[in-house]
Each structure stands twice: as structure tokens, then as C-alpha cells.
C-alpha positions in Angstrom: 89.7 80.2 111.3 88.1 80.3 114.8 84.5 79.2 114.3 83.2 82.2 116.4 84.7 84.6 113.8 83.0 82.7 111.0 79.3 83.5 112.4 77.7 86.5 110.9 76.9 89.0 113.6 73.2 89.6 114.2 72.0 92.2 116.7 69.5 90.3 119.2 67.8 93.5 119.9 66.9 94.3 116.5 65.8 90.6 115.9 63.4 90.7 118.8 62.0 94.1 117.5 61.6 92.4 114.0 59.6 89.5 115.6 57.2 91.9 117.4 56.6 93.9 114.2 56.3 91.0 111.9 53.5 89.4 114.2 51.7 92.7 114.3 52.0 92.9 110.4 50.6 89.4 110.1 47.5 90.5 112.3 47.2 93.5 110.1 47.1 91.5 106.8 44.7 89.1 108.2 42.3 91.9 109.6 42.7 93.7 106.4 41.4 90.6 104.3 38.5 90.0 106.7 37.3 93.7 106.6 37.5 93.7 102.7 35.4 90.5 102.5 33.0 91.7 105.1 32.4 94.9 103.6 31.8 93.5 100.0 29.7 90.6 101.4 27.5 93.1 103.4 26.9 95.5 100.5 26.7 93.2 97.5 25.1 90.1 98.9 23.3 91.1 102.1 22.2 94.5 100.6 23.3 96.4 103.7 23.4 100.2 103.2 26.8 102.2 102.7 26.1 104.1 105.9 26.0 100.9 107.9 29.4 99.7 106.7 31.3 103.1 107.3 32.6 102.2 110.5 33.9 99.0 109.0 35.6 101.2 106.2 37.1 103.4 108.7 38.6 100.4 110.6 39.8 99.1 107.4 41.7 102.4 106.7 43.3 102.2 110.0 44.4 98.6 109.7 45.8 99.5 106.1 47.7 102.3 107.7 48.9 100.1 110.5 50.1 97.5 107.8 52.0 100.3 106.0 53.5 101.5 109.4 54.7 98.1 110.6 56.0 97.3 107.0 58.0 100.4 107.1 59.2 99.9 110.7 60.4 96.4 109.8 62.5 97.8 106.7 63.6 100.7 108.9 65.0 98.4 111.6 66.7 96.3 108.7 68.3 99.3 107.2 69.5 100.7 110.6 70.7 97.0 111.5 72.6 96.8 108.1 74.2 100.3 108.8 75.3 99.3 112.5 76.7 95.9 111.1 78.6 97.6 108.2 80.1 100.2 110.6 81.2 97.5 112.8 82.7 95.5 109.7 84.5 98.6 108.8 85.8 99.4 112.4 87.0 95.7 112.5 88.8 96.0 109.1 90.5 99.2 110.1 91.5 97.7 113.4 92.9 94.6 111.7 94.7 96.8 109.4 96.3 98.6 112.3 97.4 95.4 113.9 98.7 93.8 110.9 102.4 93.1 110.7 104.7 95.4 108.7 105.4 92.7 106.1 101.7 92.0 105.7 100.9 95.5 104.9 103.3 95.8 102.2 102.7 92.5 100.5 99.0 93.1 99.7 97.3 95.5 97.3 96.0 98.8 98.6 93.2 98.7 96.1 92.2 95.5 97.2 92.0 96.5 100.8 90.0 99.7 99.9 87.6 97.6 97.8 87.1 95.3 100.8 86.4 98.2 103.1 83.9 100.0 100.6 82.4 97.7 98.0 82.7 94.5 99.7 81.2 95.8 103.0 78.4 97.4 101.1 77.6 94.0 99.6 76.5 92.7 103.0 73.8 95.4 103.1 71.1 93.1 101.6 71.6 90.3 104.1 70.7 92.6 107.0 68.2 95.1 105.3 66.2 92.5 103.3 67.1 88.9 104.2 67.0 88.9 107.9 63.7 91.0 108.1 62.2 89.0 105.3 63.0 85.6 106.9 61.5 86.7 110.2 58.5 87.8 108.5 58.2 84.6 106.5 58.6 82.5 109.7 55.7 84.3 111.1 53.1 85.7 108.5 52.7 82.6 106.4 52.3 80.4 109.6 49.5 82.8 110.7 47.9 82.8 107.4 48.0 78.9 107.2 46.4 78.7 110.6 43.5 80.8 109.5 43.0 79.3 106.2 42.9 75.9 107.9 40.4 77.1 110.3 38.2 78.3 107.3 38.8 75.4 104.9 41.1 72.4 105.5 41.4 71.5 101.7 42.8 74.9 100.8 45.1 74.6 103.9 46.4 71.2 102.7 47.0 72.6 99.2 49.0 75.4 100.7 51.0 73.0 102.9 51.8 70.7 99.9 52.9 73.4 97.4 54.8 75.9 99.9 57.8 73.8 100.3 58.8 73.9 96.7 59.6 77.6 97.1 62.2 77.1 99.8 63.7 73.9 98.0 64.2 75.8 94.9 65.8 78.7 96.9 68.2 76.3 98.6 69.3 75.2 95.0 69.6 78.5 93.5 71.2 80.0 96.6 74.0 77.7 96.6 74.9 78.9 93.1 74.5 82.4 93.9 76.9 82.2 96.8 79.6 80.7 94.6 78.9 83.1 91.7 79.1 86.0 94.1 82.4 85.0 95.6 83.8 84.8 92.1 82.4 88.3 91.3 84.0 89.7 94.5 87.4 88.1 93.5 87.2 89.8 90.1 86.1 93.0 91.6 89.1 92.9 94.1 91.4 92.1 91.3 90.2 94.8 89.2 90.3 97.4 92.0 94.0 96.3 92.9 95.3 96.6 89.5 93.5 99.8 88.7 95.0 101.6 91.8 98.4 100.2 91.1 98.3 101.4 87.5 97.2 105.0 88.8 100.1 105.1 91.4 102.7 104.0 88.9 101.2 105.7 85.8 104.6 107.6 85.5 106.7 104.6 85.4 104.2 102.8 83.0 104.6 105.8 80.5 108.4 105.9 80.9 108.9 102.1 80.1 106.1 102.2 77.3 103.9 99.7 79.2 100.7 101.8 79.1 99.0 99.7 76.3 99.8 96.3 78.1 98.6 97.5 81.3 95.4 99.0 79.5 94.8 95.5 78.1 95.3 94.0 81.5 92.8 96.1 83.0 90.3 95.7 80.3 90.6 91.9 80.6 90.0 92.3 84.5 87.1 94.5 83.8 85.4 92.1 81.4 86.0 89.3 83.9 84.2 91.4 86.6 81.2 92.1 84.0 80.9 88.4 83.0 80.9 87.4 86.7 78.1 90.0 87.4 76.0 88.9 84.2 76.3 85.3 85.8 74.5 86.7 89.0 71.9 88.6 87.3 71.1 85.4 85.2 70.6 83.5 88.3 68.5 86.3 89.8 66.2 86.3 86.6 65.9 82.7 86.7 65.1 82.7 90.4 62.3 85.3 90.0 60.8 83.4 86.9 60.6 80.1 88.7 59.0 81.8 91.9 56.3 83.4 89.9 55.6 80.0 88.1 55.2 78.3 91.5 53.2 81.1 93.0 50.9 81.4 90.0 50.3 77.4 90.1 49.7 77.5 93.8 47.2 80.2 93.5 45.5 78.8 90.6 45.1 75.3 92.1 43.5 77.0 95.4 41.2 79.1 93.2 40.1 76.2 91.1 39.4 74.0 94.2 37.3 76.9 95.8 35.6 77.5 92.5 34.4 73.9 92.3 33.1 73.7 95.9 31.6 77.2 95.7 29.7 76.8 92.3 29.3 73.2 91.6 28.9 71.5 95.1 27.8 74.7 97.0 29.4 73.4 100.0 31.2 76.7 100.7 30.0 80.2 101.5 30.9 83.2 99.4 32.4 84.9 102.4 34.8 81.8 103.2 36.0 81.3 99.5 36.6 85.1 99.0 38.4 85.3 102.4 40.7 82.4 101.6 41.2 83.6 98.0 42.6 87.1 99.4 44.9 85.4 102.0 46.3 82.8 99.6 48.2 85.5 97.4 49.4 87.0 100.5 50.8 83.6 101.7 52.5 83.0 98.5 53.9 86.6 98.1 55.5 86.4 101.5 57.3 83.3 100.5 58.3 84.7 97.2 59.6 87.8 98.8 61.7 85.5 100.9 63.0 83.9 97.8 64.3 87.3 96.3 65.7 88.2 99.8 67.4 84.8 100.1 69.1 85.4 96.7 70.4 88.6 98.0 71.4 87.2 101.2 73.4 84.3 99.6 75.0 87.0 97.7 75.9 88.9 100.8 77.4 85.6 102.3 80.3 85.8 99.8 81.1 89.3 100.7 81.0 88.2 104.5 83.4 85.5 103.6 85.8 88.1 101.9 85.7 90.4 104.9 86.5 87.3 107.3 89.5 86.5 105.1 90.6 90.1 105.4 90.0 90.3 109.1 91.8 87.0 109.8 95.1 88.0 108.2 98.3 87.9 110.1 98.2 90.3 113.1 100.8 91.3 115.8 100.5 89.2 118.8 101.5 91.9 121.3 101.0 91.4 125.1 99.8 93.9 127.7 103.0 94.4 129.9 103.9 98.0 130.7 107.4 99.0 129.6 108.8 101.3 132.4 111.9 102.5 130.7 111.2 106.3 130.8 114.2 107.0 133.0 116.7 105.4 130.8 117.2 103.3 127.3 116.5 99.6 127.6 118.6 96.5 127.1 117.7 95.0 123.9 118.8 91.4 122.9 118.0 88.8 120.2 117.7 85.1 121.0 118.6 83.0 118.1 116.0 85.1 115.8 115.3 84.0 112.2 112.9 85.3 109.7 111.8 84.2 106.3 109.6 86.0 103.6 108.4 82.6 102.3 109.8 79.3 101.0 112.7 79.8 98.6 112.9 83.5 99.4 115.3 85.7 101.5 115.7 84.8 105.1 117.7 85.9 108.3 119.2 83.0 110.2 119.8 82.5 113.9 121.1 85.8 115.1 122.2 86.8 118.7 122.7 90.3 119.4 123.3 92.2 122.8 122.7 95.9 122.7 123.3 97.7 126.1 121.7 101.0 126.9 123.1 104.1 125.3 125.0 102.1 122.8 125.4 103.2 119.2 124.9 100.2 116.9 125.4 100.1 113.2 124.0 97.5 110.7 126.1 97.1 107.6 126.3 94.8 104.6 125.9 94.7 101.0 122.5 95.3 99.2 120.1 92.5 100.0 122.0 91.3 103.1 119.2 91.7 105.4 119.9 95.0 107.0 116.4 96.7 106.9 114.7 93.2 107.9 116.8 93.0 111.0 116.0 96.6 111.7 112.3 95.7 111.6 112.7 92.8 113.8 114.3 95.0 116.4 111.7 97.7 116.1 108.8 95.1 116.5 107.3 95.9 113.1 107.6 92.1 112.0 107.5 89.1 114.1 110.5 86.4 114.0 109.8 83.1 112.4 112.1 81.6 115.2 113.6 83.0 118.4 112.7 86.0 120.3 113.5 89.8 120.5 114.0 90.8 124.3 113.7 94.1 125.9 114.9 94.2 129.5 114.9 90.4 129.7 111.3 90.0 128.5 110.0 89.3 125.2 109.4 92.4 123.1 105.7 90.9 122.3 104.9 90.5 125.9 104.7 94.3 126.2 101.9 96.5 125.1 102.4 97.6 121.4 101.6 101.4 122.1 103.8 101.4 125.2 107.0 100.1 123.1 106.4 102.5 120.3 106.1 105.4 122.7 109.6 105.0 123.6 110.8 104.3 120.0 111.6 106.7 117.0 112.0 104.8 113.4 113.4 107.2 110.9 113.3 105.5 107.4 114.9 106.5 104.1 111.6 108.1 103.0 109.6 109.3 106.3 106.0 109.9 105.4 104.8 113.4 105.6 100.9 113.9 105.7 98.9 116.7 104.2 98.6 119.5 106.7 101.1 122.1 108.1 104.6 121.8 109.1 103.7 122.1 112.8 101.0 119.4 112.6 103.5 117.0 111.0 106.1 117.6 113.7 103.7 117.0 116.5 102.8 113.5 115.1 106.0 112.6 116.7 104.6 112.8 120.3 101.3 112.0 122.2 101.9 114.5 124.9 100.7 118.2 125.0 103.3 120.5 123.4 103.8 124.2 122.9 104.8 126.1 119.8 108.1 126.7 121.8 108.6 122.9 122.0 108.0 122.6 118.3 110.3 125.5 117.5 113.2 124.0 119.7 112.7 120.4 118.1 113.0 121.9 114.6 116.0 123.9 115.6 117.8 121.1 117.1 117.2 118.9 114.0 118.3 121.6 111.7 114.9 122.0 110.1 114.3 125.6 111.5 116.5 127.1 108.9 114.2 125.5 106.2 111.0 126.8 108.2 112.4 130.4 108.1 112.5 130.4 104.4 108.7 129.4 104.2 106.1 131.9 103.4 103.9 130.9 106.7 106.6 129.5 108.8 105.3 126.5 110.9 101.7 127.0 109.5 103.0 126.3 105.8 100.9 123.6 104.3 102.6 120.8 102.7 101.0 118.2 100.2 100.4 114.4 100.7 103.5 112.5 100.9 105.6 115.5 101.6 105.0 117.3 98.1 106.8 120.4 98.4 109.7 119.4 100.4 113.1 117.9 99.3 114.2 114.4 100.3 116.8 116.1 102.9 114.0 118.5 104.3 111.7 115.4 104.8 114.5 113.8 106.7 115.1 116.9 108.9 111.3 117.0 109.6 111.5 113.3 110.8 114.4 114.2 113.1 112.3 117.2 114.5 109.6 114.6 115.1 112.2 112.6 117.1 113.5 115.5 119.2 110.0 116.3 120.3 109.4 112.8 121.3 112.5 112.3 123.3 112.6 108.5 122.7 114.7 105.9 124.5 115.5 104.1 121.3 116.2 105.6 117.9 116.5 103.6 114.6 117.6 105.0 111.5 117.1 103.1 108.2 119.8 104.6 106.0 118.8 108.2 106.5 121.6 109.9 104.7 121.2 107.7 101.6 121.0 109.8 98.5 121.6 113.2 100.2 124.1 115.8 99.4 127.1 116.5 101.5 125.7 119.5 103.3 122.4 117.9 104.1 124.2 114.9 105.4 126.3 116.9 107.7 123.4 118.6 109.2 121.7 115.2 109.8 124.9 113.7 111.2 125.0 116.7 113.6 121.2 116.1 114.7 121.7 112.4 114.8 124.8 112.9 117.2 122.6 115.2 119.3 119.9 112.4 119.8 122.5 109.8 120.7 123.3 111.4 123.9 119.9 110.4 125.6 119.0 107.1 123.6 120.2 104.0 122.3 120.8 104.4 118.5 120.7 101.5 115.9 121.4 102.6 112.3 121.4 100.9 109.0 124.3 102.3 107.1 124.7 102.8 103.4 127.9 104.9 103.7 130.5 103.2 106.1 132.2 106.3 107.0 129.1 107.5 108.8 129.4 104.7 111.4 133.1 104.3 111.9 132.6 105.6 115.6 129.8 103.2 116.4 130.3 101.2 119.6 129.4 98.1 117.6 129.1 97.3 114.1 127.1 94.3 112.9 128.3 93.0 109.5 125.5 91.1 107.7 125.9 89.0 104.6 123.2 86.9 102.8 121.1 86.9 105.8 123.7 85.9 108.3 125.5 87.8 110.9 129.2 87.4 109.9 130.9 89.6 112.6 130.3 92.1 115.3 132.7 94.6 116.7 134.2 98.1 116.3 135.4 99.4 113.0 139.1 98.7 113.5 138.4 95.0 114.6 136.2 94.3 111.5 138.7 96.1 109.1 141.5 93.9 110.2 139.7 90.5 110.4 136.7 90.4 108.3 137.6 90.3 104.6 134.1 91.3 103.4 134.1 94.5 105.4 137.2 95.4 104.4 136.2 95.0 100.7 133.3 97.3 101.2 135.5 99.9 103.0 138.1 99.9 100.1 135.5 100.2 97.5 133.8 103.2 99.2 137.3 104.8 99.6 137.9 104.3 95.9 140.5 101.6 96.4 142.7 103.4 98.7 144.4 101.4 101.5 142.3 101.2 104.7 
């Protein structure tokens, strides 16, 4: 991980303001103690009339108001800083998710990612809203108080100087344990969130297979582990608070005893000085003690920051910034010895060299699990080859700007995603240019989707549910084709678009696909071989290898595996 990425971002402007207001707060604390002592000393020891000290009382009230104001401003700056940083973290996480590779986005739990964006980011709040403001206050206020105490009474200053280090030493010891336990807690929270969302999404499947009780026990175990991790952190927090109170009371007690001896027995100290020091000492220890509490919360937040950094540094696309000027025609697409693996001892594509000229119709065929969809994802730039390069117009695909490439590409999967919204809004997603209602209607007409829309109660303003609820599989495919017609891409990729559809819907889709082929390069992953017999080139894959490439008749005559697939589809008839 890049060292710079590991550092926790701290807005410098906010830190400067915190230093200024912390210094002012320290002055207010010292001034408040001075006027309290001066008023009491004047009235009770010197016998001054109440009217004489009224101006001092007025100043004391102003100082107390100033103390409250500066304390509020410090906290306000901390809260605002926390809000800004959390927003930056979330923006960064969303940006990382948007740039993540296709494979990465499908191999991690959605619940874990949601938990990171919401709960884990919120865990960083205390670091910015409490820890940073408090550590700045503690770096200034105790120093100012110690300086004043030394000017009044050296012995008391020495006692403070000797006892004060015990608080940060204890904080470091406790903080190390807190960070470790916090990471464990966040791990358990992520695991629980991920399994919970998985269970909700697959509830129907769990019921059908009678696995609800098993999943319930799994979630209960995960929940209990999270509870135990949380209780461990609370245990550390309570221990931390207890020890800080003990150290504080001992320190104040020692100073008070020393002052009493010098004031009463040796009479070497004035009441004013003794009382002034006795008021400042609790302020000194309180500031250190508050740092202890904030330190505990801050170390807790470091565990959250680590989780965020892990999420932010996941594999992302390494796209370049070259402009892809292919608006006038489809591009030449080639692969140069590309390979891809999903991991050790898992499926892999091996060393493929493919040449796809402009306007060519290419079909990718093979048995289930042969790597058809993986190859299509590589050609689309959704995943990055482990070895070799995908080239467009002679340059590496990854040298181009990602958005520029996708502007010329339409990818239609078996299950195109339909968003919650109107029919028109879902069709318009297919393009980034300004379109009219007429453009939308024309695209729907050319895709065969217009006849579906005509039967809907509100036409193109009919609302559909999330994931296309309310539309059949064939209707969603036609809507996806309407997006492609509206977009007018140079390259169209189909991932088994007719799989599972009835014959009528398949014929409608084939007609629309043939229309799209007139102005674009078309690459299709085919499940039904009779749909690709007219392709300019058929790529036959088997176990991640490119076995042969050619037209239908060539493969039928010389490739046994392809001939077997055709015969099986024809029901054993001669080919």
C-alpha cells in the first residue's frame, strides 16, 4: 500500500483554527481561576465590600462566557471536520467502487461494502470530532497551566511535571489494545452485515431448500461474535476511565497535601497563591484525562480507517487517458496472447490471439464453463487480462479513457438491469446525449419494444420496479436493445441474449440484433448455435482454450467438438 494513502487526512485549515481557539481557551481558564481567587480573597480575607468587586464579577462572567464560547467553537470545528472527512471517505469509496474491476465487484459481499460506507466510516467520527481537537487542546492548555503554576510555586509545578507522564504512558498501553480490539469488532460487523444481506437476498432459496434454520444459527453466531467484540472494547474503555480517575485523584491529592503543609504548617505560602494553584491543578489533570478518553476513541477510529483503506486499495481499473476517435466507424479489435485466471487452481483462459475487423459479426461458442463470458468481459474491458493485451485500433485498450471506450460500446447481458423509474428513463440510460421523445419512441420501435409499451397503462411514463419488476425476461431484453438503438454504438456485445426466451421473443430479438449489425461490430456469446450460423467468424472455446476459429461450415467439417454440439442441438440429426 502506498505510504501516502495510509496517512489519515487532516484538514490543515481546521487544525490552525483549533490551535488559535485552544490557546484562547487556555487563557480563559487561567483568567477564570485568577478572578475567582481574587474575588474570594478580597471579600473573605481583605474585607472588601461587595460593590467593590462587582467589576471583577462582571469580568468573571465575560471570561466564563468566553470559555464556553471557545469550547463550543472547538467542538464545532471538530464536528465539521469529521463531517467533511467522512464525506471525503465516502466519496473515495464510491469512486473506488466505480473504478473496481468487474470481477472484483462480483466476488465481494454487498453487505460488507455497505457496512464500510455507512458504519465503518461513521466509526472515524470520534477521531476528528474528539481526538484531534482534544490533542491540540492538551498540547497547549496543560503547558500554559504548568507555566503559570511554576511561576507561582515551583514545588507544585514539579509535582505536576512528575505525575503528568503517567497518563500518556497508560494511554499508549491501553490504546494499542483498543486498536486491535476495534479491528476485530469491525471484522465481525462486516461479516455480520454481509451474511445478513446475503440471507435477505436469498431468502426464497433458503426456504425452498430448507436452510433457514441453518442460516439463522449462522447469523446468530456472527451476531454474538460482534457482541463479544463490542463488550471487549467497552471493558477496555471502563478500565481506561478508572485508571485515569485514580491517577488524577492521586496527583491532585499530592499537590493539595503539599500546599496545605506549606500554607498551614510552614506558613511560607499565601492563601491567594495556594488557592490559585489548587484551582488550576484540577484543570491541568482534567485536560489530560479528557485526552485519555479521546485517545481511546481515536485509537478505535484507527481500526475503522484501516478498514476503509483496505476497501479503497482494492483492485481498480488501470485505464489511461487517450481519446478514442472512432465515431465514424467501428474499430479494429485484436487480442495479443491474452490470458486470464480467477485464482490459483481455478478456471483460466489461456493465450488467445483474436482478430476482429470493423463491421464483422463474431460469435463465441462452447460448452458451459468454457470461458465464453470471460472472453467477452475481456474484450469489453470489464476485466483486465492477467497476461497479454486487448488492442483497439492498434493501441492497448487500457490506454484509452474508460468513459470514452464505453461511450462507443453497448453490452447486453442475459439479465440486463432495469432501474426503478419510468420506461423512458430506463431507455435514456443508454446514451449521454440529449434525446427527444421521438428518439426514444424510434429506438423502442426498432427494438420491438414499442408493442410492449403500447399495452402499458401510461406508455413510456409507466413506472417499473427495481430490477425490472413488472417486466418479463424478453421485455427486459427488448428494453436493453432499445438502449442500444438510442446509443448508436460502434461495438455491440451480446452475452447469450436469447437464452431462455420463447421462440416468438427470440425472433423479435434476432430481427433487432440484425438491424444493429448494419452499423456496428457485433460480438455474441451464443447458447443456441443456430442463431450464429451466419456469423463472419465463430470462435470455438473449450476449457479456456481457443480450439478453432472460422465460419460455420468450416468448423462443422473439421472440429469434432463443434460438430458434436451442433448434432446435440439438432437432436442427433445429420449436420
